[in-house]
C-alpha beads as a LAMMPS data file, in Angstrom:
LAMMPS data file: protein, C-alpha beads

303 atoms
302 bonds

1 atom types
1 bond types

-500.0 500.0 xlo xhi
-500.0 500.0 ylo yhi
-500.0 500.0 zlo zhi

Masses

1 110.0

Atoms # bond

1 1 1 -59.031 20.661 11.063
2 1 1 -55.365 20.272 10.115
3 1 1 -53.188 18.382 12.568
4 1 1 -49.424 18.666 12.829
5 1 1 -47.209 15.779 13.826
6 1 1 -44.793 16.589 16.619
7 1 1 -41.984 14.437 17.896
8 1 1 -42.081 13.902 21.638
9 1 1 -39.145 15.462 23.542
10 1 1 -37.614 12.063 24.265
11 1 1 -37.512 11.274 20.520
12 1 1 -35.725 14.558 19.786
13 1 1 -33.309 13.776 22.579
14 1 1 -32.430 10.492 20.859
15 1 1 -32.602 11.538 17.187
16 1 1 -30.399 14.650 17.337
17 1 1 -27.350 12.895 18.886
18 1 1 -27.787 9.992 16.446
19 1 1 -27.717 12.375 13.471
20 1 1 -24.657 14.127 14.873
21 1 1 -22.886 10.810 15.423
22 1 1 -23.662 9.715 11.861
23 1 1 -22.287 12.994 10.552
24 1 1 -19.102 12.658 12.582
25 1 1 -18.675 9.039 11.522
26 1 1 -19.050 10.008 7.872
27 1 1 -16.382 12.653 8.265
28 1 1 -14.088 10.379 10.289
29 1 1 -14.206 7.561 7.747
30 1 1 -14.003 9.984 4.770
31 1 1 -17.304 8.633 3.420
32 1 1 -18.439 11.954 1.930
33 1 1 -15.214 12.406 -0.041
34 1 1 -15.279 8.808 -1.200
35 1 1 -18.913 9.105 -2.286
36 1 1 -18.234 12.347 -4.169
37 1 1 -15.212 10.768 -5.888
38 1 1 -17.293 7.721 -6.933
39 1 1 -19.995 9.989 -8.340
40 1 1 -17.513 12.095 -10.327
41 1 1 -15.738 9.075 -11.813
42 1 1 -19.093 7.528 -12.730
43 1 1 -20.333 10.699 -14.452
44 1 1 -17.027 11.458 -16.165
45 1 1 -14.673 8.449 -16.376
46 1 1 -10.964 9.267 -16.689
47 1 1 -9.536 7.966 -19.953
48 1 1 -5.863 8.503 -19.180
49 1 1 -4.521 6.350 -16.416
50 1 1 -4.385 2.803 -15.143
51 1 1 -8.156 2.484 -14.786
52 1 1 -8.387 0.407 -11.626
53 1 1 -12.161 0.170 -11.914
54 1 1 -11.691 -2.066 -14.970
55 1 1 -9.684 -4.670 -13.052
56 1 1 -11.203 -8.036 -12.118
57 1 1 -9.891 -10.737 -9.801
58 1 1 -8.515 -13.800 -11.643
59 1 1 -6.985 -15.591 -8.648
60 1 1 -8.803 -15.132 -5.343
61 1 1 -7.698 -15.888 -1.778
62 1 1 -5.225 -18.662 -2.595
63 1 1 -3.590 -19.869 0.607
64 1 1 0.205 -19.531 0.490
65 1 1 1.169 -23.048 1.573
66 1 1 3.923 -23.261 4.160
67 1 1 3.412 -19.721 5.451
68 1 1 1.659 -19.226 8.774
69 1 1 3.260 -16.004 10.028
70 1 1 1.955 -12.526 9.313
71 1 1 2.814 -11.486 5.774
72 1 1 3.424 -7.844 4.960
73 1 1 4.140 -5.910 1.750
74 1 1 4.833 -7.075 -1.793
75 1 1 7.145 -6.084 -4.631
76 1 1 7.694 -7.362 -8.162
77 1 1 11.191 -8.285 -9.403
78 1 1 11.260 -7.841 -13.214
79 1 1 14.587 -9.674 -13.516
80 1 1 13.551 -12.825 -11.663
81 1 1 9.885 -12.591 -12.781
82 1 1 8.833 -13.231 -9.208
83 1 1 7.524 -11.428 -6.122
84 1 1 9.069 -10.689 -2.727
85 1 1 7.391 -10.166 0.631
86 1 1 8.474 -10.006 4.283
87 1 1 7.224 -11.395 7.579
88 1 1 7.894 -9.629 10.879
89 1 1 7.181 -12.013 13.783
90 1 1 9.816 -14.413 12.496
91 1 1 11.592 -12.007 10.120
92 1 1 12.134 -13.417 6.654
93 1 1 12.434 -12.202 3.080
94 1 1 10.277 -14.563 1.013
95 1 1 10.266 -15.024 -2.763
96 1 1 6.928 -15.992 -4.323
97 1 1 5.965 -17.187 -7.770
98 1 1 3.384 -15.190 -9.727
99 1 1 0.716 -17.667 -8.642
100 1 1 1.552 -17.438 -4.950
101 1 1 3.899 -20.380 -4.318
102 1 1 6.925 -20.031 -2.032
103 1 1 10.172 -20.254 -4.011
104 1 1 12.691 -19.176 -1.375
105 1 1 12.983 -18.054 2.257
106 1 1 15.841 -15.887 3.535
107 1 1 16.075 -15.195 7.316
108 1 1 16.524 -11.562 8.387
109 1 1 18.713 -10.598 11.355
110 1 1 18.687 -7.192 13.057
111 1 1 15.764 -5.793 11.059
112 1 1 13.514 -5.145 14.074
113 1 1 9.993 -4.957 12.654
114 1 1 10.209 -5.368 8.849
115 1 1 6.993 -4.134 7.218
116 1 1 7.773 -3.365 3.577
117 1 1 10.135 -4.412 0.799
118 1 1 10.776 -2.765 -2.563
119 1 1 12.761 -3.817 -5.627
120 1 1 15.356 -1.163 -6.602
121 1 1 17.638 -2.789 -9.181
122 1 1 18.896 -6.293 -10.034
123 1 1 19.575 -8.045 -6.724
124 1 1 18.943 -4.859 -4.705
125 1 1 15.974 -4.204 -2.386
126 1 1 15.003 -1.803 0.386
127 1 1 13.332 -3.139 3.544
128 1 1 11.704 -0.934 6.196
129 1 1 11.933 -1.274 9.949
130 1 1 8.547 0.165 10.951
131 1 1 9.114 1.012 14.608
132 1 1 12.577 2.577 14.192
133 1 1 11.730 4.147 10.816
134 1 1 14.842 2.700 9.202
135 1 1 15.305 2.098 5.480
136 1 1 17.700 -0.806 4.927
137 1 1 19.154 -1.658 1.547
138 1 1 20.052 -5.304 1.008
139 1 1 21.686 -7.264 -1.797
140 1 1 20.487 -10.731 -2.714
141 1 1 21.955 -13.331 -5.061
142 1 1 21.418 -17.028 -5.623
143 1 1 23.934 -17.918 -2.892
144 1 1 22.498 -15.680 -0.148
145 1 1 21.365 -17.761 2.842
146 1 1 20.633 -14.931 5.323
147 1 1 20.673 -11.123 5.510
148 1 1 22.064 -9.111 8.445
149 1 1 21.068 -5.456 8.808
150 1 1 24.477 -4.497 10.236
151 1 1 26.057 -5.303 6.851
152 1 1 23.604 -3.127 4.895
153 1 1 23.328 0.528 3.896
154 1 1 20.827 2.189 6.242
155 1 1 18.939 5.449 6.592
156 1 1 17.051 6.435 9.780
157 1 1 14.483 9.193 9.338
158 1 1 12.781 9.285 12.759
159 1 1 9.918 11.533 11.628
160 1 1 6.950 11.526 14.025
161 1 1 7.827 8.293 15.787
162 1 1 4.734 6.607 17.269
163 1 1 5.209 2.879 17.740
164 1 1 3.796 0.515 15.158
165 1 1 2.140 3.228 13.071
166 1 1 5.320 3.968 11.153
167 1 1 6.642 3.076 7.697
168 1 1 4.178 0.631 6.177
169 1 1 4.741 0.836 2.414
170 1 1 7.406 1.516 -0.209
171 1 1 7.442 2.313 -3.936
172 1 1 10.382 3.217 -6.172
173 1 1 10.425 5.548 -9.174
174 1 1 13.463 4.299 -11.120
175 1 1 13.430 7.165 -13.633
176 1 1 13.019 9.913 -11.039
177 1 1 15.219 8.173 -8.435
178 1 1 12.533 8.654 -5.782
179 1 1 11.658 6.275 -3.003
180 1 1 8.083 6.759 -1.794
181 1 1 7.614 5.873 1.869
182 1 1 4.127 5.522 3.372
183 1 1 3.476 6.321 7.024
184 1 1 0.494 4.201 8.013
185 1 1 -1.529 6.760 10.022
186 1 1 -1.628 9.342 12.851
187 1 1 -0.851 11.170 10.631
188 1 1 -1.130 9.344 7.309
189 1 1 1.641 10.623 5.015
190 1 1 3.668 9.756 1.914
191 1 1 7.293 10.920 1.924
192 1 1 9.497 11.155 -1.151
193 1 1 13.103 10.283 -0.326
194 1 1 15.769 11.462 -2.781
195 1 1 19.368 10.257 -2.457
196 1 1 18.665 6.860 -0.893
197 1 1 19.691 4.283 -1.876
198 1 1 23.056 5.814 -2.813
199 1 1 24.233 4.372 -6.129
200 1 1 27.197 6.538 -7.112
201 1 1 30.123 6.403 -4.637
202 1 1 31.858 9.201 -6.578
203 1 1 29.077 11.620 -5.655
204 1 1 28.551 13.049 -2.158
205 1 1 25.928 11.338 0.001
206 1 1 22.972 13.730 0.182
207 1 1 19.440 12.783 1.258
208 1 1 16.447 15.031 0.676
209 1 1 12.967 14.246 2.013
210 1 1 9.920 15.866 0.379
211 1 1 6.308 15.860 1.541
212 1 1 3.329 16.771 -0.660
213 1 1 0.673 17.920 1.820
214 1 1 -1.861 18.682 -0.916
215 1 1 -1.622 15.131 -2.262
216 1 1 -1.820 13.590 1.221
217 1 1 -4.923 15.621 2.076
218 1 1 -6.680 14.133 -0.979
219 1 1 -6.266 10.581 0.306
220 1 1 -9.795 9.768 1.457
221 1 1 -8.715 6.498 3.098
222 1 1 -8.280 5.515 6.743
223 1 1 -4.729 4.178 6.538
224 1 1 -1.915 3.245 4.149
225 1 1 -0.754 -0.370 3.903
226 1 1 1.289 -0.456 0.698
227 1 1 2.380 1.582 -2.336
228 1 1 3.154 0.816 -5.981
229 1 1 4.661 3.152 -8.602
230 1 1 3.688 2.593 -12.246
231 1 1 6.639 3.563 -14.466
232 1 1 4.494 3.690 -17.603
233 1 1 2.033 6.336 -16.419
234 1 1 4.025 7.894 -13.575
235 1 1 1.049 7.250 -11.293
236 1 1 1.142 6.016 -7.722
237 1 1 -1.116 3.311 -6.275
238 1 1 -2.015 3.502 -2.581
239 1 1 -3.503 0.489 -0.773
240 1 1 -5.652 0.957 2.347
241 1 1 -6.508 -2.049 4.484
242 1 1 -9.087 -0.289 6.688
243 1 1 -10.862 1.350 3.740
244 1 1 -10.555 -1.836 1.635
245 1 1 -9.523 0.249 -1.340
246 1 1 -6.716 0.841 -3.838
247 1 1 -6.408 4.424 -5.107
248 1 1 -4.686 5.581 -8.292
249 1 1 -3.012 9.016 -7.945
250 1 1 -1.820 10.988 -10.967
251 1 1 1.497 12.868 -11.188
252 1 1 -0.028 15.774 -9.224
253 1 1 -1.415 13.497 -6.541
254 1 1 -5.031 13.729 -7.684
255 1 1 -7.124 10.533 -7.275
256 1 1 -8.132 9.140 -10.667
257 1 1 -9.588 5.676 -10.165
258 1 1 -10.112 3.090 -7.454
259 1 1 -10.329 -0.651 -6.941
260 1 1 -12.638 -1.876 -4.183
261 1 1 -11.647 -4.915 -2.126
262 1 1 -15.180 -5.553 -0.872
263 1 1 -17.359 -8.531 -1.719
264 1 1 -19.246 -8.095 -4.990
265 1 1 -16.768 -5.612 -6.471
266 1 1 -14.058 -6.417 -9.064
267 1 1 -15.519 -9.938 -9.235
268 1 1 -14.673 -10.776 -5.613
269 1 1 -16.723 -13.554 -4.013
270 1 1 -15.579 -12.396 -0.545
271 1 1 -14.018 -9.219 0.781
272 1 1 -10.229 -9.180 1.087
273 1 1 -9.814 -9.569 4.874
274 1 1 -6.610 -7.627 5.607
275 1 1 -4.766 -6.400 2.526
276 1 1 -1.108 -5.742 3.332
277 1 1 0.826 -5.569 0.072
278 1 1 0.381 -4.702 -3.602
279 1 1 2.664 -5.055 -6.636
280 1 1 2.359 -4.613 -10.401
281 1 1 4.256 -6.317 -13.222
282 1 1 5.246 -4.864 -16.582
283 1 1 2.019 -6.123 -18.175
284 1 1 -0.118 -4.266 -15.631
285 1 1 -1.268 -7.289 -13.611
286 1 1 -1.831 -6.510 -9.930
287 1 1 -0.727 -8.910 -7.183
288 1 1 -1.891 -8.651 -3.586
289 1 1 -1.212 -10.380 -0.274
290 1 1 -3.488 -10.397 2.742
291 1 1 -2.675 -11.418 6.318
292 1 1 -1.967 -14.005 7.357
293 1 1 -1.310 -15.878 4.099
294 1 1 -3.756 -15.168 1.244
295 1 1 -2.754 -14.342 -2.343
296 1 1 -4.711 -12.493 -5.071
297 1 1 -4.204 -11.532 -8.721
298 1 1 -6.196 -8.837 -10.554
299 1 1 -6.049 -8.151 -14.288
300 1 1 -7.602 -5.425 -16.396
301 1 1 -10.434 -6.462 -18.673
302 1 1 -9.865 -5.760 -22.385
303 1 1 -11.788 -2.721 -23.615

Bonds

1 1 1 2
2 1 2 3
3 1 3 4
4 1 4 5
5 1 5 6
6 1 6 7
7 1 7 8
8 1 8 9
9 1 9 10
10 1 10 11
11 1 11 12
12 1 12 13
13 1 13 14
14 1 14 15
15 1 15 16
16 1 16 17
17 1 17 18
18 1 18 19
19 1 19 20
20 1 20 21
21 1 21 22
22 1 22 23
23 1 23 24
24 1 24 25
25 1 25 26
26 1 26 27
27 1 27 28
28 1 28 29
29 1 29 30
30 1 30 31
31 1 31 32
32 1 32 33
33 1 33 34
34 1 34 35
35 1 35 36
36 1 36 37
37 1 37 38
38 1 38 39
39 1 39 40
40 1 40 41
41 1 41 42
42 1 42 43
43 1 43 44
44 1 44 45
45 1 45 46
46 1 46 47
47 1 47 48
48 1 48 49
49 1 49 50
50 1 50 51
51 1 51 52
52 1 52 53
53 1 53 54
54 1 54 55
55 1 55 56
56 1 56 57
57 1 57 58
58 1 58 59
59 1 59 60
60 1 60 61
61 1 61 62
62 1 62 63
63 1 63 64
64 1 64 65
65 1 65 66
66 1 66 67
67 1 67 68
68 1 68 69
69 1 69 70
70 1 70 71
71 1 71 72
72 1 72 73
73 1 73 74
74 1 74 75
75 1 75 76
76 1 76 77
77 1 77 78
78 1 78 79
79 1 79 80
80 1 80 81
81 1 81 82
82 1 82 83
83 1 83 84
84 1 84 85
85 1 85 86
86 1 86 87
87 1 87 88
88 1 88 89
89 1 89 90
90 1 90 91
91 1 91 92
92 1 92 93
93 1 93 94
94 1 94 95
95 1 95 96
96 1 96 97
97 1 97 98
98 1 98 99
99 1 99 100
100 1 100 101
101 1 101 102
102 1 102 103
103 1 103 104
104 1 104 105
105 1 105 106
106 1 106 107
107 1 107 108
108 1 108 109
109 1 109 110
110 1 110 111
111 1 111 112
112 1 112 113
113 1 113 114
114 1 114 115
115 1 115 116
116 1 116 117
117 1 117 118
118 1 118 119
119 1 119 120
120 1 120 121
121 1 121 122
122 1 122 123
123 1 123 124
124 1 124 125
125 1 125 126
126 1 126 127
127 1 127 128
128 1 128 129
129 1 129 130
130 1 130 131
131 1 131 132
132 1 132 133
133 1 133 134
134 1 134 135
135 1 135 136
136 1 136 137
137 1 137 138
138 1 138 139
139 1 139 140
140 1 140 141
141 1 141 142
142 1 142 143
143 1 143 144
144 1 144 145
145 1 145 146
146 1 146 147
147 1 147 148
148 1 148 149
149 1 149 150
150 1 150 151
151 1 151 152
152 1 152 153
153 1 153 154
154 1 154 155
155 1 155 156
156 1 156 157
157 1 157 158
158 1 158 159
159 1 159 160
160 1 160 161
161 1 161 162
162 1 162 163
163 1 163 164
164 1 164 165
165 1 165 166
166 1 166 167
167 1 167 168
168 1 168 169
169 1 169 170
170 1 170 171
171 1 171 172
172 1 172 173
173 1 173 174
174 1 174 175
175 1 175 176
176 1 176 177
177 1 177 178
178 1 178 179
179 1 179 180
180 1 180 181
181 1 181 182
182 1 182 183
183 1 183 184
184 1 184 185
185 1 185 186
186 1 186 187
187 1 187 188
188 1 188 189
189 1 189 190
190 1 190 191
191 1 191 192
192 1 192 193
193 1 193 194
194 1 194 195
195 1 195 196
196 1 196 197
197 1 197 198
198 1 198 199
199 1 199 200
200 1 200 201
201 1 201 202
202 1 202 203
203 1 203 204
204 1 204 205
205 1 205 206
206 1 206 207
207 1 207 208
208 1 208 209
209 1 209 210
210 1 210 211
211 1 211 212
212 1 212 213
213 1 213 214
214 1 214 215
215 1 215 216
216 1 216 217
217 1 217 218
218 1 218 219
219 1 219 220
220 1 220 221
221 1 221 222
222 1 222 223
223 1 223 224
224 1 224 225
225 1 225 226
226 1 226 227
227 1 227 228
228 1 228 229
229 1 229 230
230 1 230 231
231 1 231 232
232 1 232 233
233 1 233 234
234 1 234 235
235 1 235 236
236 1 236 237
237 1 237 238
238 1 238 239
239 1 239 240
240 1 240 241
241 1 241 242
242 1 242 243
243 1 243 244
244 1 244 245
245 1 245 246
246 1 246 247
247 1 247 248
248 1 248 249
249 1 249 250
250 1 250 251
251 1 251 252
252 1 252 253
253 1 253 254
254 1 254 255
255 1 255 256
256 1 256 257
257 1 257 258
258 1 258 259
259 1 259 260
260 1 260 261
261 1 261 262
262 1 262 263
263 1 263 264
264 1 264 265
265 1 265 266
266 1 266 267
267 1 267 268
268 1 268 269
269 1 269 270
270 1 270 271
271 1 271 272
272 1 272 273
273 1 273 274
274 1 274 275
275 1 275 276
276 1 276 277
277 1 277 278
278 1 278 279
279 1 279 280
280 1 280 281
281 1 281 282
282 1 282 283
283 1 283 284
284 1 284 285
285 1 285 286
286 1 286 287
287 1 287 288
288 1 288 289
289 1 289 290
290 1 290 291
291 1 291 292
292 1 292 293
293 1 293 294
294 1 294 295
295 1 295 296
296 1 296 297
297 1 297 298
298 1 298 299
299 1 299 300
300 1 300 301
301 1 301 302
302 1 302 303
């Protein structure tokens, strides 16, 4: 006599909600999209692009001596061959060597909540004020001892203001004269700002803000912490702290490759705890900072 196994009613009562919760969690954390992307890139690797999956850590979790405040953002200065970051509790612009040593500290006055910094041109940088959604252009030379926002060129966008979930990352396309601005989340967006900074005083001051909704919808990450534009390929890198991932986006905004910040991937002995900034030099080396004061370097393995 054939017997059929039946779940008791109490088991069904527990199993069905659990399955639904797992499904909702997978959708909320974009796990299905991330899994599908990983499968596609494994079956058919992309040949053209930066190839983040080929990067390996070469300097891991070095403590930045002398820095105890929360560090945020990172940019590479090709003229000084150094990196710049900002802190926001005690606002400072900090210059770092390529191995994570502090070279210089410049106090910031009137910047509110600085969250990102981006190199624009020799001695010129843009710093964001996250809460007020201000973009502030500053000029730095060897004699600069402090920077005051009231003396700088500023642009206030005020798009979807919602506290400390504002402008979290910057990237500059020097050839296209575009400043990419990342809104952290709720909603997670990348704006393209044309006309700021303003470099030609003989031309009228005109700012144009563009949003690519198709590209933003493809970002299967939980938040945006930092951006980096690669001039060689024209591709954009997007760093997510919550997803522990760096995504490479092509010129149409399509994800091409990824770099995982979890233990066991890219040669990491431990997961990157709270990635806040990413930068790339002209040789393609990737630099990363993590709160409160950890420094990383990733380099691509030779093929």
